[in-house]
Each structure stands twice: as C-alpha cells, then as structure tokens.
KEKE-3310 file (N, C-alpha, C; in steps of 0.2 Angstrom, whole numbers, plus 5000, padded with zeros to 4 digits):
npx = (5005:5003:5010:5003:5013:5022:5027:5037:5040:5046:5037:5027:5017:5013:5001:4993:4975:4963:4949:4946:4947:4937:4926:4929:4931:4919:4912:4917:4917:4902:4900:4898:4911:4916:4911:4920:4924:4912:4902:4892:4888:4878:4879:4882:4888:4899:4905:4907:4916:4926:4929:4934:4946:4953:4953:4960:4974:4975:4970:4975:4990:4991:4984:4977:4982:4983:4984:4995:4999:5014:5021:5008:4999:4989:4976:4975:4970:4969:4980:4980:4983:4974:4967:4962:4947:4937:4946:4955:4969:4983:4980:4984:4978:4971:4966:4960:4957:4945:4953:4966:4973:4985:4996:5005:5004:4997:5005:5019:5013:5006:5019:5026:5021:5018:5032:5034:5026:5033:5047:5043:5034:5036:5032:5029:5022:5009:4992:4981:4965:4952:4938:4935:4932:4939:4950:4959:4964:4969:4979:4989:4992:5000:5010:5016:5022:5014:5006:4994:4984:4976:4973:4972:4964:4948:4935:4923:4921:4922:4931:4946:4962:4978:4994:5007:5024:5039:5052)
npy = (4994:5013:5024:5039:5053:5068:5083:5096:5113:5128:5138:5129:5117:5101:5090:5076:5072:5077:5076:5090:5097:5095:5104:5116:5110:5104:5116:5123:5113:5114:5127:5137:5140:5126:5125:5119:5107:5097:5103:5114:5105:5092:5091:5078:5071:5081:5076:5063:5065:5071:5058:5049:5054:5055:5039:5036:5034:5022:5012:5016:5021:5032:5049:5063:5080:5091:5108:5120:5134:5138:5148:5154:5142:5140:5133:5132:5124:5112:5099:5084:5067:5057:5042:5027:5017:5026:5034:5038:5039:5043:5058:5074:5084:5099:5113:5129:5137:5151:5166:5164:5161:5167:5170:5162:5148:5138:5134:5132:5120:5111:5108:5102:5091:5084:5082:5072:5062:5058:5055:5046:5037:5034:5036:5042:5051:5061:5067:5083:5085:5095:5109:5117:5129:5134:5144:5149:5135:5131:5139:5137:5124:5124:5133:5125:5115:5109:5101:5102:5088:5081:5070:5060:5047:5050:5054:5062:5068:5083:5087:5095:5089:5090:5086:5082:5078:5068:5077)
npz = (4999:4996:5004:5009:5003:5006:5002:4999:4992:4989:4995:4998:5006:5001:5005:5014:5014:5025:5036:5041:5030:5023:5024:5017:5004:5001:4999:4990:4978:4978:4972:4960:4955:4953:4942:4929:4933:4934:4942:4948:4960:4970:4988:4991:4980:4980:4993:4990:4977:4987:4995:4985:4982:4991:4992:4982:4986:4991:4983:4970:4971:4971:4972:4978:4985:4996:4995:5005:5011:5017:5024:5032:5035:5028:5020:5002:4990:4979:4972:4962:4956:4945:4939:4933:4930:4926:4921:4906:4905:4915:4924:4929:4938:4946:4958:4965:4978:4981:4979:4979:4967:4954:4960:4956:4963:4959:4948:4954:4964:4953:4946:4957:4959:4946:4945:4955:4951:4940:4943:4956:4954:4941:4928:4911:4905:4907:4906:4908:4908:4901:4901:4886:4887:4899:4902:4911:4916:4906:4902:4913:4911:4897:4902:4910:4901:4894:4880:4868:4865:4852:4849:4859:4871:4876:4888:4884:4869:4867:4878:4881:4879:4887:4885:4897:4894:4900:4906)
capx = (5000:5006:5009:5003:5018:5020:5029:5038:5041:5048:5033:5019:5017:5008:5000:4987:4970:4961:4943:4946:4948:4930:4920:4930:4931:4913:4910:4919:4911:4894:4897:4900:4918:4917:4908:4923:4925:4906:4898:4891:4887:4875:4884:4882:4893:4903:4907:4909:4923:4931:4933:4938:4953:4958:4953:4964:4980:4976:4967:4978:4996:4991:4979:4977:4986:4980:4991:4996:5006:5021:5022:5004:4997:4982:4976:4975:4968:4971:4982:4980:4983:4969:4968:4957:4941:4933:4951:4957:4976:4984:4978:4986:4973:4973:4960:4963:4951:4945:4958:4972:4975:4987:5002:5009:5003:4993:5011:5022:5012:5007:5025:5030:5018:5020:5040:5036:5024:5038:5052:5041:5029:5040:5027:5033:5018:5002:4989:4977:4958:4949:4934:4939:4932:4943:4956:4965:4968:4974:4985:4992:4996:5004:5015:5019:5026:5011:5004:4987:4985:4970:4972:4973:4958:4945:4928:4920:4923:4922:4936:4953:4967:4984:5000:5015:5030:5044:5057)
capy = (5001:5017:5029:5048:5058:5075:5087:5103:5117:5134:5142:5127:5110:5098:5087:5072:5076:5076:5080:5097:5100:5094:5111:5121:5107:5104:5121:5123:5109:5116:5132:5140:5137:5120:5124:5116:5101:5093:5107:5114:5099:5092:5090:5072:5070:5083:5070:5057:5067:5069:5051:5047:5060:5049:5032:5033:5032:5014:5009:5018:5022:5040:5052:5071:5081:5098:5113:5125:5139:5136:5155:5154:5136:5142:5129:5135:5122:5105:5097:5079:5062:5054:5036:5022:5016:5034:5041:5034:5039:5045:5064:5080:5091:5105:5118:5133:5141:5159:5171:5161:5163:5173:5171:5155:5144:5131:5131:5127:5113:5106:5107:5097:5085:5082:5078:5067:5055:5056:5051:5040:5031:5032:5038:5045:5054:5063:5072:5086:5085:5101:5111:5123:5138:5135:5147:5149:5130:5130:5144:5132:5117:5127:5136:5119:5114:5103:5103:5100:5082:5081:5060:5058:5047:5056:5050:5066:5073:5091:5089:5096:5085:5092:5079:5082:5074:5068:5082)
capz = (5000:4996:5009:5005:5004:5008:4996:5000:4988:4992:4998:4998:5009:4997:5011:5012:5014:5032:5038:5041:5022:5020:5022:5010:4997:4998:4997:4982:4974:4978:4970:4953:4954:4952:4933:4925:4937:4934:4946:4954:4962:4977:4994:4992:4974:4982:4998:4983:4975:4991:4997:4977:4980:4996:4991:4977:4988:4993:4977:4964:4973:4971:4974:4979:4990:4999:4995:5010:5010:5021:5030:5035:5036:5025:5013:4995:4986:4979:4967:4960:4952:4945:4936:4934:4925:4924:4916:4900:4906:4923:4925:4933:4940:4951:4959:4970:4982:4980:4982:4977:4960:4952:4964:4953:4968:4956:4945:4959:4967:4949:4943:4961:4961:4940:4945:4961:4948:4935:4947:4961:4950:4934:4925:4906:4901:4911:4902:4910:4905:4903:4896:4882:4892:4905:4900:4917:4918:4899:4901:4918:4907:4892:4907:4914:4895:4892:4874:4866:4861:4849:4849:4866:4872:4882:4890:4883:4864:4869:4883:4879:4882:4887:4887:4900:4894:4905:4901)
cpx = (5005:5006:5009:5008:5015:5027:5031:5040:5042:5044:5027:5021:5011:5006:4993:4981:4966:4952:4941:4945:4941:4925:4922:4929:4925:4910:4910:4916:4904:4893:4900:4907:4920:4914:4911:4926:4918:4901:4895:4886:4883:4882:4885:4889:4898:4908:4911:4917:4929:4934:4936:4944:4957:4958:4960:4972:4979:4974:4971:4988:4997:4984:4978:4981:4983:4987:4991:5001:5010:5021:5014:4999:4990:4981:4973:4972:4969:4976:4981:4982:4978:4969:4964:4951:4938:4939:4955:4967:4977:4983:4980:4981:4975:4967:4962:4958:4950:4950:4966:4976:4979:4994:5008:5010:5002:5000:5016:5021:5010:5014:5029:5027:5018:5028:5039:5030:5027:5042:5050:5038:5034:5034:5031:5029:5011:4998:4986:4970:4955:4943:4936:4937:4937:4950:4961:4968:4973:4980:4990:4996:4999:5011:5019:5022:5020:5008:4998:4988:4979:4968:4971:4966:4955:4938:4923:4921:4926:4929:4944:4957:4975:4990:5006:5019:5036:5050:5065)
cpy = (5006:5022:5035:5051:5065:5079:5095:5106:5123:5137:5136:5121:5106:5093:5082:5076:5076:5080:5086:5099:5099:5100:5114:5116:5107:5110:5123:5117:5110:5122:5133:5139:5130:5118:5119:5108:5095:5097:5112:5107:5097:5090:5084:5069:5074:5078:5063:5058:5066:5063:5048:5048:5055:5042:5030:5031:5023:5010:5009:5019:5028:5043:5060:5074:5089:5102:5119:5129:5138:5141:5153:5148:5137:5136:5132:5132:5113:5103:5088:5073:5057:5048:5031:5020:5022:5037:5036:5032:5043:5053:5068:5083:5096:5109:5123:5137:5148:5163:5170:5160:5168:5175:5165:5150:5138:5129:5128:5120:5109:5102:5101:5091:5082:5077:5074:5062:5055:5052:5049:5035:5029:5032:5042:5051:5055:5067:5075:5086:5092:5104:5116:5128:5138:5137:5146:5141:5128:5132:5140:5127:5119:5129:5130:5115:5109:5105:5100:5094:5079:5072:5059:5054:5051:5052:5055:5069:5078:5092:5089:5091:5088:5086:5084:5077:5075:5074:5078)
cpz = (5000:5001:5007:5008:5007:5005:4999:4994:4993:4997:5000:5002:5005:5003:5010:5014:5022:5032:5038:5033:5019:5018:5017:5005:4996:4996:4990:4976:4972:4975:4963:4951:4953:4943:4931:4928:4938:4939:4943:4957:4969:4983:4993:4985:4976:4988:4994:4979:4981:4994:4990:4979:4986:4995:4987:4978:4990:4986:4971:4967:4972:4972:4975:4986:4991:4999:5000:5009:5017:5027:5035:5038:5031:5020:5006:4990:4986:4972:4967:4956:4950:4940:4938:4930:4922:4920:4913:4903:4913:4921:4930:4935:4947:4952:4964:4974:4980:4982:4981:4973:4959:4955:4962:4958:4964:4951:4949:4961:4961:4947:4949:4960:4954:4940:4949:4957:4942:4938:4951:4958:4943:4927:4918:4904:4909:4907:4908:4905:4905:4898:4892:4883:4897:4905:4904:4917:4912:4899:4906:4914:4903:4897:4910:4908:4893:4884:4872:4862:4858:4848:4855:4867:4877:4882:4886:4876:4864:4874:4879:4882:4880:4890:4891:4899:4899:4903:4903)
residu = (MET:MET:VAL:THR:PRO:THR:LEU:GLU:THR:GLU:ARG:LEU:LEU:LEU:ARG:PRO:MET:THR:MET:ASP:ASP:TRP:PRO:ASP:TYR:GLY:ALA:LEU:MET:GLN:SER:GLU:ARG:ALA:GLN:TYR:MET:GLY:GLY:PRO:MET:SER:GLU:GLN:ALA:ALA:TRP:GLY:TYR:PHE:CYS:HIS:ASP:VAL:ALA:LEU:TRP:THR:LEU:MET:GLY:HIS:GLY:ALA:LEU:MET:ILE:ASP:ASP:ARG:ALA:SER:GLY:LYS:CYS:LEU:GLY:GLN:VAL:GLY:LEU:ASN:HIS:GLY:PRO:LEU:TYR:PRO:GLU:HIS:GLU:LEU:GLY:TRP:PHE:LEU:TYR:GLU:GLY:ALA:GLU:GLY:GLY:GLY:VAL:ALA:PHE:GLU:ALA:ALA:SER:ALA:PHE:ARG:ASP:TRP:ALA:PHE:ASN:GLU:LEU:GLY:LEU:THR:THR:LEU:VAL:SER:TYR:MET:ASP:ALA:GLU:ASN:THR:ARG:SER:ARG:ARG:LEU:ALA:GLU:ARG:LEU:GLY:ALA:VAL:LEU:ASP:PRO:ASP:ALA:PRO:ARG:THR:GLU:PRO:GLU:THR:LEU:VAL:PHE:ARG:HIS:ALA:ARG:SER)
# end
C-alpha cells in the first residue's frame, strides 16, 4: 500500500487530505467555481469526490494532496493525480480556492506533483483534461509545458487533453 507523501516546495506544503479539509472542499464543489469540474454539484456528489481523492492512494498508489501555504498554514487548494476506470490515462489536475489565484501557487504545486509522479511512480507521460472554456487551466497547462493532444483518448469528445511529457 502506498503511503501518502508530503511534498514541500519553497512556499508550499502538499499534504494528505484530512476531514478538516471537507468544509472548504465541499463548499467549492457545490459552488459555481466547480463549473469546469462537473459542478456545481450536490453535497452528496461533492462528498463522493472527496472520498475518491482520498481512496485513490490505497487503490491506485496515487491521489490528491492539499496545497498549504507554508508561511500561514492556510489551505489554498488541491493538486491530484487521477487514474482508474473513469480516466483513460493518468491525469494531473488542480484547483485553487477563491483568492489563491494569480500568485503562481497552482504552477508550483502542479510542477512539484508532476515531477513526483514522473520520478516516484516512473510515469513517462501525464495528461490534463479540461473544458475548452477553462482558459485559466489551459494557460497553466501550457505554462507547465503541456501540449494539446487531439488524438488522446478521452471520455467526452469535447474535452481538451493536454499532454505533459517527462523532461
């Protein structure tokens, strides 16, 4: 069984999820901010996503980590690696809570988690699935060096797939 890692960057602590994360996570998933992640969704659906993110560590050897600001201890969002029956490939995903955007937090967290996936799991490629209208995530994927892969498998034909290659 994979032990959920804790990763550190210059400014961030990427740590395992706890029940203390549920209120903010649930509120995000039930809000308009979740529009590109299948939301807004019901509280029950949000809880299912929360449990999914935790369970992946046991089932798949990877999952999600919460993003904390090391200086303040404040949780800023989440970065995660998805795979399994609902994902054709290993997917690198992220979200930030309101007010955490614009400071490079998502880039720093996603870079660290991507590098962990390549180095610790031995993956050679990752993808990021996204809605075509999610311009912020698209710009982040491009900043991370990912390129649009129109031939990648996807569960919905309109979903964009950005491919991250191991450098």
